[in-house]
C-alpha positions in Angstrom: -42.7 32.7 8.9 -42.2 33.0 12.6 -42.6 36.3 14.6 -40.2 36.7 17.5 -41.7 37.7 20.8 -39.7 36.8 23.9 -41.6 35.7 27.0 -42.3 38.6 29.3 -42.0 41.3 26.6 -44.9 43.7 26.2 -46.7 43.1 22.9 -45.4 45.0 19.9 -48.2 47.1 18.4 -48.2 47.6 14.7 -44.8 45.9 14.1 -42.9 42.8 15.0 -39.7 42.8 17.1 -38.2 40.2 14.7 -39.1 37.7 12.0 -37.6 34.3 11.0 -38.3 33.4 7.4 -37.0 30.9 4.9 -37.2 31.2 1.1 -36.4 33.6 -1.8 -35.2 37.0 -0.6 -36.7 40.1 -2.2 -35.0 43.4 -1.3 -36.7 46.6 -2.5 -34.9 50.0 -2.7 -36.5 52.9 -1.0 -39.9 53.7 -2.4 -41.5 57.1 -2.3 -44.9 58.5 -2.8 -44.9 59.1 -6.5 -46.7 57.3 -9.2 -45.4 55.0 -12.0 -44.6 58.1 -14.1 -42.4 59.4 -11.2 -44.8 62.2 -10.5 -46.1 63.3 -7.1 -49.9 63.6 -7.1 -50.0 65.1 -3.6 -47.8 66.9 -1.0 -49.9 65.4 1.8 -48.1 63.1 4.1 -50.9 60.4 4.3 -51.4 60.4 0.5 -47.6 60.0 -0.1 -47.6 57.2 2.5 -50.5 55.5 0.7 -48.7 55.7 -2.7 -45.4 54.5 -1.2 -47.2 51.4 0.2 -48.9 50.8 -3.1 -45.5 51.0 -4.9 -44.2 48.3 -2.5 -47.1 46.1 -3.2 -46.7 46.4 -7.0 -43.0 45.5 -6.8 -43.7 42.5 -4.5 -46.3 41.3 -7.1 -43.6 41.7 -9.8 -41.5 39.2 -7.8 -44.5 36.9 -7.4 -45.2 37.9 -3.8 -47.6 40.0 -1.7 -47.6 42.1 1.5 -47.9 38.9 3.6 -44.3 38.1 2.6 -42.8 41.3 4.1 -40.3 40.7 6.9 -38.9 44.2 7.3 -39.8 47.8 6.5 -37.5 50.7 7.2 -39.2 54.1 7.0 -37.4 57.4 6.5 -39.6 60.5 7.3 -38.9 64.2 7.1 -41.3 65.3 9.8 -41.6 63.3 13.1 -44.4 65.5 14.3 -46.5 64.9 11.1 -45.8 61.2 11.6 -46.9 61.2 15.2 -50.0 63.3 14.5 -51.0 60.9 11.7 -50.6 57.5 13.4 -54.3 56.7 13.5 -54.9 57.5 9.9 -51.6 55.8 8.9 -52.8 52.7 10.6 -56.0 52.7 8.5 -54.1 53.3 5.3 -51.5 50.6 6.2 -54.3 48.0 6.8 -56.1 49.1 3.6 -53.0 48.5 1.5 -50.9 45.9 3.4 -53.5 44.2 5.5 -53.0 43.0 9.0 -49.4 41.9 8.5 -46.9 43.6 10.7 -43.2 42.8 9.9 -40.2 44.2 11.8 -40.1 47.9 11.3 -38.0 50.9 12.0 -38.8 54.6 11.6 -36.0 57.2 11.2 -36.4 61.0 10.9 -34.1 62.5 8.3 -33.4 66.1 7.4 -34.3 65.6 3.7 -34.9 62.9 1.1 -33.2 63.0 -2.3 -36.5 63.8 -4.1 -37.4 67.3 -2.9 -41.2 66.7 -2.6 -40.8 63.3 -0.9 -42.1 63.2 2.7 -41.6 59.5 3.3 -39.4 56.7 1.8 -39.7 53.1 2.8 -37.3 50.2 2.1 -38.8 46.8 2.2 -37.5 43.2 2.5 -39.7 40.2 1.8 -39.1 36.5 1.8 -41.1 34.4 -0.6 -41.7 30.7 0.2 
């Protein structure tokens, strides 16, 4: 896996500008912060974020991969202010669940997600060697 960082660009912090990878493509649909029984255990943004990341890791394991194989994450959030206010704690949770692997990422605020209680949804793409 090669991370793209053009000469003269400021360092990307907590994400990559781009990734080049070769192997078996794994594309995950949007994951939200509910458990395996499709039940929310919390209405807290950070706890839903933690569960969302855990769900991604479980699906990657099902494909024979891990967080280190992620090449892209696209986040959909319902509250930009909650996202910005929680960045330090989100960083801690991200490193706890994913580790120090930072693929290409985008974050988009949306009005609502399909599941009424969902505060965050994350699509993931991974490439397994």
